[in-house]
SEFIBA-402146 format. One record per residue: residue in one letter; y, z, x of N, C-alpha, C in turn; residue number from 0. Coordinates in nm, 4 decimals. Atoms other than C-alpha are relative to their C-alpha. Layout:
! SEFIBA-402146
SITE|a|Y|Z|X|Y|Z|X|Y|Z|X|NUM
...
! end
This chain:
! SEFIBA-402146
SITE|m|-0.0646|0.0126|0.1274|-4.8532|-3.5619|-12.1482|0.1293|0.0852|0.0023|0
SITE|i|-0.1328|-0.0608|0.0012|-4.4832|-3.4841|-12.1934|0.0325|0.0399|-0.1440|1
SITE|t|-0.0407|-0.0438|0.1350|-4.3770|-3.2800|-12.4898|0.1466|0.0477|0.0026|2
SITE|e|-0.1360|-0.0423|0.0113|-4.0281|-3.2121|-12.6062|0.0088|0.1358|-0.0756|3
SITE|a|-0.0216|-0.1259|0.0672|-3.8968|-2.8822|-12.7221|0.0369|-0.0359|-0.1483|4
SITE|p|-0.0274|0.0298|0.1393|-3.8710|-2.8661|-13.1026|0.1457|-0.0215|-0.0340|5
SITE|h|-0.1426|0.0095|0.0373|-3.4901|-2.8331|-13.1075|0.0564|-0.1351|0.0428|6
SITE|h|-0.0515|0.1276|-0.0386|-3.4441|-3.1698|-12.9314|-0.0180|-0.1054|-0.1118|7
SITE|g|0.0293|0.0944|0.1071|-3.5995|-3.3562|-13.2234|0.1066|0.0109|-0.1126|8
SITE|r|-0.1073|-0.0174|0.1057|-3.3400|-3.2068|-13.4617|0.1349|-0.0559|0.0383|9
SITE|l|-0.1317|0.0461|-0.0442|-3.0476|-3.3169|-13.2488|0.0159|-0.1501|-0.0066|10
SITE|r|-0.0091|0.1479|0.0041|-3.1353|-3.6892|-13.2543|0.0790|-0.0543|-0.1195|11
SITE|p|-0.0736|0.0526|0.1132|-3.0181|-3.7547|-13.6102|0.1513|0.0369|0.0049|12
SITE|l|-0.1387|-0.0371|-0.0125|-2.6948|-3.5617|-13.5419|0.0746|-0.0876|0.1004|13
SITE|r|-0.0594|0.0919|-0.1021|-2.6311|-3.7716|-13.2301|0.0235|-0.1353|-0.0551|14
SITE|r|-0.0144|0.1295|0.0552|-2.6814|-4.0878|-13.4241|0.1160|0.0007|-0.1032|15
SITE|i|-0.1162|-0.0106|0.0932|-2.4431|-3.9737|-13.6963|0.1332|0.0076|0.0749|16
SITE|a|-0.1235|-0.0183|-0.0844|-2.1806|-3.8671|-13.4386|0.0302|-0.1363|0.0687|17
SITE|g|-0.0259|0.1295|-0.0677|-2.2227|-4.1975|-13.2550|0.0494|-0.1025|-0.0989|18
SITE|g|-0.0408|0.0876|0.1019|-2.1900|-4.3940|-13.5756|0.1396|0.0247|-0.0488|19
SITE|f|-0.1379|-0.0398|0.0403|-1.8789|-4.1992|-13.6769|0.0990|-0.0421|0.1087|20
SITE|a|-0.0898|0.0368|-0.1095|-1.7234|-4.2511|-13.3321|0.0190|-0.1536|0.0059|21
SITE|l|-0.0098|0.1480|0.0002|-1.8012|-4.6252|-13.3509|0.0891|-0.0489|-0.1161|22
SITE|a|-0.0828|0.0397|0.1142|-1.6434|-4.6522|-13.6957|0.1474|0.0291|0.0253|23
SITE|v|-0.1338|-0.0389|-0.0263|-1.3304|-4.4670|-13.5909|0.0649|-0.0944|0.1036|24
SITE|c|-0.0505|0.0876|-0.1037|-1.2920|-4.6808|-13.2760|0.0257|-0.1394|-0.0591|25
SITE|g|-0.0179|0.1308|0.0657|-1.3447|-4.9976|-13.4798|0.1229|-0.0078|-0.0893|26
SITE|w|-0.1156|-0.0024|0.0906|-1.0844|-4.8969|-13.7372|0.1306|0.0019|0.0848|27
SITE|l|-0.1183|-0.0062|-0.0831|-0.8361|-4.8131|-13.4575|0.0301|-0.1378|0.0631|28
SITE|v|-0.0189|0.1343|-0.0597|-0.8872|-5.1515|-13.2920|0.0610|-0.0998|-0.1049|29
SITE|v|-0.0538|0.0874|0.1041|-0.8274|-5.3333|-13.6250|0.1469|0.0367|-0.0307|30
SITE|v|-0.1400|-0.0402|0.0292|-0.5115|-5.1286|-13.6997|0.0933|-0.0433|0.1109|31
SITE|i|-0.0845|0.0410|-0.1159|-0.3708|-5.1941|-13.3507|0.0166|-0.1503|-0.0010|32
SITE|a|-0.0132|0.1403|0.0041|-0.4462|-5.5620|-13.3787|0.0876|-0.0500|-0.1090|33
SITE|l|-0.0837|0.0410|0.1089|-0.2827|-5.5874|-13.7165|0.1559|0.0309|0.0292|34
SITE|t|-0.1460|-0.0269|-0.0301|0.0457|-5.4378|-13.5769|0.0679|-0.1161|0.0719|35
SITE|f|-0.0586|0.1168|-0.0688|0.0903|-5.7478|-13.3598|0.0407|-0.1106|-0.0918|36
SITE|g|-0.0290|0.1020|0.0973|0.0991|-5.9627|-13.6690|0.1023|0.0497|-0.1009|37
SITE|s|-0.1011|-0.0557|0.0995|0.3609|-5.7433|-13.8480|0.1269|-0.0845|0.0016|38
SITE|a|-0.1208|0.0752|0.0155|0.6635|-5.9195|-13.9817|0.1184|0.0761|0.0601|39
SITE|p|-0.1203|-0.0646|-0.0530|1.0029|-5.8550|-13.8208|0.0644|0.0924|-0.1090|40
SITE|g|-0.0705|-0.0879|0.0970|1.1932|-5.5644|-13.9887|-0.0912|0.1071|-0.0509|41
SITE|k|0.0911|-0.1106|0.0475|0.8843|-5.3432|-14.0488|0.0162|0.1183|0.0911|42
SITE|s|-0.0068|-0.1227|-0.0754|0.8850|-4.9857|-13.9382|-0.1264|0.0201|0.0827|43
SITE|m|0.1178|-0.0249|-0.0896|0.6572|-4.8977|-13.6450|0.0054|0.1480|0.0391|44
SITE|a|0.0167|-0.1424|-0.0455|0.5252|-4.5543|-13.5428|-0.0444|-0.0025|0.1443|45
SITE|i|0.0297|-0.0019|-0.1409|0.5324|-4.5010|-13.1687|-0.0509|0.1358|0.0322|46
SITE|i|0.0655|-0.1287|-0.0228|0.2870|-4.2264|-13.0655|0.0247|0.0351|0.1451|47
SITE|g|-0.0185|-0.0442|-0.1275|0.3835|-4.0197|-12.7655|0.1209|0.1007|0.0052|48
SITE|p|-0.1134|-0.0884|-0.0083|0.6452|-3.7736|-12.6364|0.1355|-0.0659|-0.0417|49
SITE|p|-0.1225|0.0621|0.0578|0.9829|-3.8292|-12.8067|0.0963|-0.0577|0.1060|50
SITE|a|-0.0919|0.0490|-0.1059|1.1899|-3.8685|-12.4858|-0.0505|-0.1371|0.0518|51
SITE|q|0.0633|0.1220|-0.0441|0.9502|-4.1382|-12.3643|0.0139|-0.1096|-0.1031|52
SITE|a|-0.0029|0.0999|0.1090|0.9375|-4.3106|-12.7038|0.1469|-0.0517|-0.0174|53
SITE|l|-0.1424|0.0394|0.0184|1.3239|-4.3180|-12.7277|0.0358|-0.1008|0.1111|54
SITE|a|-0.0281|0.0953|-0.1069|1.3433|-4.4899|-12.3859|-0.0698|-0.1315|-0.0216|55
SITE|i|0.0773|0.1204|0.0298|1.0768|-4.7362|-12.4822|0.0620|-0.0839|-0.1127|56
SITE|i|-0.0655|0.0673|0.1066|1.2489|-4.8220|-12.8075|0.1279|-0.0655|0.0407|57
SITE|a|-0.1308|0.0595|-0.0507|1.5832|-4.8815|-12.6299|-0.0345|-0.1199|0.0884|58
SITE|k|0.0377|0.1146|-0.0843|1.4066|-5.1107|-12.3772|-0.0480|-0.1160|-0.0841|59
SITE|a|0.0523|0.1061|0.0876|1.2463|-5.3028|-12.6667|0.1017|-0.0547|-0.1017|60
SITE|n|-0.1081|0.0413|0.0919|1.5789|-5.3511|-12.8443|-0.0244|0.0364|-0.1470|61
SITE|g|0.0274|-0.0477|0.1366|1.4774|-5.1465|-13.1479|0.0987|0.1110|-0.0403|62
SITE|r|-0.0809|-0.1080|0.0409|1.6535|-4.8784|-13.3479|-0.0905|0.1089|-0.0521|63
SITE|v|0.0785|-0.1217|0.0417|1.5216|-4.5257|-13.4090|0.0337|0.0340|-0.1383|64
SITE|l|-0.0149|-0.0434|0.1342|1.4662|-4.4257|-13.7627|-0.0184|0.1518|-0.0213|65
SITE|a|0.0298|-0.1404|0.0139|1.3193|-4.0807|-13.7264|-0.0907|0.0375|0.1199|66
SITE|a|0.0853|-0.0465|-0.1120|1.1454|-3.8669|-13.4611|-0.0532|0.1383|-0.0285|67
SITE|s|0.0566|-0.1296|0.0096|0.9116|-3.5714|-13.4566|-0.0626|0.0336|0.1315|68
SITE|d|0.0538|-0.0429|-0.1252|0.7023|-3.3965|-13.1940|-0.0676|-0.1148|0.0820|69
SITE|y|0.0705|0.1076|-0.0744|0.4754|-3.6927|-13.1050|-0.0034|-0.1342|-0.0696|70
SITE|v|-0.0052|0.1275|0.0697|0.5622|-3.9681|-13.3505|0.1499|-0.0355|-0.0166|71
SITE|t|-0.1367|0.0529|0.0170|0.8856|-4.1742|-13.3411|-0.0082|-0.1272|-0.0794|72
SITE|f|-0.0033|0.1199|0.0832|0.9604|-4.4315|-13.6087|0.1193|-0.0876|0.0441|73
SITE|a|-0.1075|0.0926|-0.0473|1.1562|-4.7383|-13.5108|-0.0176|-0.1377|-0.0712|74
SITE|r|0.0008|0.1281|0.0665|1.2426|-5.0833|-13.6422|0.0807|-0.1001|0.0828|75
SITE|s|-0.0774|0.1072|-0.0586|1.3643|-5.4150|-13.5116|-0.0111|-0.1220|-0.0885|76
SITE|d|0.0019|0.1263|0.0767|1.4535|-5.7380|-13.6942|-0.0430|-0.1218|0.0815|77
SITE|d|0.0368|0.1117|-0.0887|1.3490|-5.9475|-13.3969|-0.1527|-0.0108|0.0028|78
SITE|a|0.1400|0.0218|-0.0074|1.0018|-6.1032|-13.3713|-0.0466|0.0507|0.1369|79
SITE|g|0.0598|-0.0452|-0.1258|0.7687|-5.9662|-13.0986|0.0352|0.1463|0.0353|80
SITE|f|-0.0381|-0.1376|-0.0269|0.8875|-5.6045|-13.1328|-0.1147|0.0850|0.0504|81
SITE|v|0.1197|-0.0777|-0.0408|0.5369|-5.4579|-13.1002|-0.0359|-0.0310|0.1473|82
SITE|a|0.0364|0.0413|-0.1396|0.4626|-5.6607|-12.7840|0.1048|0.0590|0.0982|83
SITE|r|-0.1018|-0.0598|-0.0849|0.7998|-5.5458|-12.6369|-0.0181|0.1477|0.0187|84
SITE|l|0.0228|-0.1444|-0.0107|0.7184|-5.1831|-12.7149|-0.1162|0.0299|0.0965|85
SITE|y|0.1066|-0.0238|-0.0936|0.3858|-5.2071|-12.5321|0.0391|-0.0376|0.1447|86
SITE|a|-0.0494|0.0415|-0.1304|0.5491|-5.3963|-12.2443|0.0933|0.1070|0.0613|87
SITE|a|-0.0921|-0.1046|-0.0507|0.8065|-5.1134|-12.2129|-0.0732|0.1282|0.0287|88
SITE|g|0.0699|-0.1173|-0.0380|0.5276|-4.8581|-12.1799|-0.0586|0.0847|-0.1163|89
SITE|a|0.0524|-0.0794|0.1153|0.4259|-4.7458|-12.5307|-0.1532|0.0164|0.0142|90
SITE|l|0.1471|-0.0297|-0.0030|0.0788|-4.5771|-12.5422|-0.0651|-0.0513|-0.1258|91
SITE|l|0.0606|0.0410|0.1264|0.0109|-4.6542|-12.9091|0.1107|-0.0276|-0.0996|92
SITE|v|-0.0983|0.0456|0.1017|0.2105|-4.8422|-13.1746|-0.0756|-0.0325|-0.1250|93
SITE|l|0.0656|0.0265|0.1249|0.1051|-4.8420|-13.5389|0.1041|-0.0410|-0.1038|94
SITE|d|-0.0875|0.0301|0.1134|0.2530|-4.9946|-13.8519|0.0221|0.1274|-0.0777|95
SITE|a|-0.0311|-0.1314|0.0562|0.4294|-4.6927|-13.9972|-0.0446|0.0099|-0.1493|96
SITE|e|0.0351|-0.0039|0.1426|0.3545|-4.7865|-14.3600|-0.1554|0.0181|-0.0117|97
SITE|q|0.1466|-0.0089|0.0040|-0.0220|-4.8227|-14.2897|-0.0449|0.1325|0.0606|98
SITE|a|0.0457|-0.1209|-0.0715|-0.0429|-4.5255|-14.0522|0.0282|0.1288|-0.0785|99
SITE|g|-0.0301|-0.1253|0.0713|0.1221|-4.2691|-14.2758|0.0870|-0.0113|-0.1164|100
SITE|g|-0.0839|0.0182|0.1165|0.3206|-4.4205|-14.5527|0.1457|0.0067|0.0192|101
SITE|c|-0.1447|-0.0063|-0.0280|0.6572|-4.4064|-14.3817|0.0566|-0.1376|0.0206|102
SITE|s|-0.0608|0.1285|-0.0168|0.8671|-4.7162|-14.4290|0.1326|0.0074|0.0733|103
SITE|g|-0.1285|-0.0158|-0.0629|1.1810|-4.5705|-14.2813|0.1180|-0.0224|-0.0990|104
SITE|l|-0.1015|0.0242|0.1048|1.3632|-4.6543|-14.6089|0.0246|0.1335|-0.0719|105
SITE|p|-0.0233|-0.1221|0.0802|1.5255|-4.3881|-14.8243|-0.0985|0.0034|-0.1151|106
SITE|p|0.0994|-0.0080|0.1047|1.2892|-4.2546|-15.0901|0.0584|-0.0565|-0.1328|107
SITE|k|-0.0380|0.0583|0.1268|1.2930|-4.4333|-15.4268|0.0222|0.1136|-0.1016|108
SITE|r|-0.0191|-0.1000|0.1053|1.4346|-4.2310|-15.7117|-0.0779|-0.0396|-0.1212|109
SITE|i|0.0771|0.0277|0.1258|1.2170|-4.1970|-16.0188|0.0891|0.0267|-0.1152|110
SITE|a|-0.0885|-0.0176|0.1183|1.4042|-4.2480|-16.3405|-0.0570|0.1124|-0.0900|111
SITE|q|0.0413|-0.1046|0.0904|1.3862|-3.9481|-16.5675|0.0126|-0.0445|-0.1431|112
SITE|l|0.0006|0.0434|0.1426|1.3010|-4.0058|-16.9330|0.0793|0.0923|-0.0844|113
! end
């Protein structure tokens, strides 16, 4: 007869929760990445990775840089297939900037004061 230590029984529910959470996050990421390929031309994209690498990738993909930070660079192109060209140029991860963090690359709208 094999018996388990009491603490192993308590870890099973935590493992299931962690596994479910990881599966949900991975599923969400796959959907978000897939949706970027269907983005209309002229939308802002967030390229995740070192800025120097991202700038070279954007230049190869015929895009224009909108903004850059430590590991996210925002770019745009009016040509169709921009996301595919970014990946072909070596991008690690490309997300729709508006969906990823609310950045459209456009100047902020002014709110009319009453």
